[in-house]
C-alpha positions as CSV (number, residue, x, y, z in Angstrom):
1,X,-4.2,-34.2,-4.1
2,X,-6.8,-33.1,-1.6
3,X,-7.0,-35.0,1.6
4,X,-10.7,-36.1,2.2
5,X,-10.0,-36.7,5.9
6,X,-9.0,-33.0,6.5
7,X,-11.4,-31.2,8.9
8,X,-12.0,-27.4,9.2
9,X,-12.4,-26.1,12.7
10,X,-13.3,-22.7,14.0
11,X,-11.5,-21.1,16.9
12,X,-12.4,-18.0,18.8
13,X,-10.2,-15.0,18.3
14,X,-8.7,-13.2,21.3
15,X,-8.1,-9.6,20.3
16,X,-4.9,-8.1,21.7
17,X,-4.2,-4.4,21.1
18,X,-0.8,-4.6,22.8
19,X,0.9,-1.2,23.4
20,X,-0.2,0.5,20.2
21,X,-0.6,4.3,20.7
22,X,-3.8,5.8,19.5
23,X,-3.4,8.4,16.7
24,X,-5.8,11.0,15.4
25,X,-6.4,11.1,11.6
26,X,-7.9,14.1,9.9
27,X,-7.2,12.8,6.3
28,X,-6.9,9.5,4.5
29,X,-5.3,8.5,1.2
30,X,-6.2,5.3,-0.5
31,X,-3.9,3.8,-3.2
32,X,-4.7,0.6,-5.1
33,X,-1.9,-1.8,-5.9
34,X,-2.2,-4.9,-8.1
35,X,-3.2,-7.2,-5.2
36,X,-3.7,-4.8,-2.3
37,X,-4.9,-1.4,-1.0
38,X,-2.5,1.0,0.8
39,X,-4.4,3.0,3.4
40,X,-2.4,6.0,4.7
41,X,-3.8,8.1,7.6
42,X,-2.7,11.7,8.2
43,X,-3.1,14.3,10.8
44,X,-3.0,18.0,9.8
45,X,-2.8,20.1,12.9
46,X,-4.2,23.6,12.6
47,X,-1.5,26.3,12.6
48,X,-1.1,28.4,15.7
49,X,-1.9,32.1,14.8
50,X,-1.2,34.8,17.2
51,X,-2.5,37.6,14.9
52,X,-4.3,38.1,11.6
53,X,-0.9,38.9,10.0
54,X,0.3,35.3,10.8
55,X,-2.3,33.9,8.2
56,X,-0.3,35.5,5.4
57,X,2.9,33.8,6.5
58,X,1.5,30.3,6.0
59,X,2.4,28.8,2.6
60,X,1.2,25.2,3.3
61,X,0.2,22.8,6.1
62,X,2.1,19.6,6.9
63,X,0.2,16.3,6.8
64,X,1.9,13.9,9.1
65,X,1.4,10.2,8.3
66,X,0.3,8.6,11.6
67,X,-0.3,5.1,10.2
68,X,-0.1,3.1,7.0
69,X,-2.0,-0.1,6.6
70,X,-1.9,-2.5,3.7
71,X,-5.0,-4.6,3.1
72,X,-5.4,-7.4,0.5
73,X,-8.1,-6.9,-2.2
74,X,-9.8,-10.0,-1.0
75,X,-10.4,-8.4,2.5
76,X,-11.0,-4.8,1.4
77,X,-14.7,-5.3,0.5
78,X,-15.5,-6.9,3.9
79,X,-13.6,-4.0,5.7
80,X,-15.6,-1.4,3.7
81,X,-18.9,-3.1,4.4
82,X,-18.1,-3.3,8.1
83,X,-17.1,0.4,8.2
84,X,-20.3,1.4,6.3
85,X,-22.5,-0.6,8.7
86,X,-20.7,0.9,11.7
87,X,-21.2,4.5,10.2
88,X,-24.9,3.8,9.5
89,X,-25.5,2.4,13.0
90,X,-23.6,5.2,14.8
91,X,-23.8,8.5,12.9
92,X,-27.3,10.0,12.3
93,X,-28.1,10.9,8.8
94,X,-28.9,14.5,7.8
95,X,-32.6,13.4,7.4
96,X,-32.9,12.3,11.0
């Protein structure tokens, strides 16, 4: 039974970043689950090459996962919209 006397209030949010270390991501993997999205961020560092012969010795590059975030499907659309708006506001298009 719903309480007709209940009130909804809005409170300001104080954003606290704590002691989180910044990480650089060069790649991202998105996996959809039943009720959430798994966002994995990776850094692939370029290999150190001392000579042109070193290029032939490289079989693969290692992608280090620097962060993994799980987002509910309900919030994902709002996050994508916010990121799209930020990109549009801050990165000039090729036509500019």
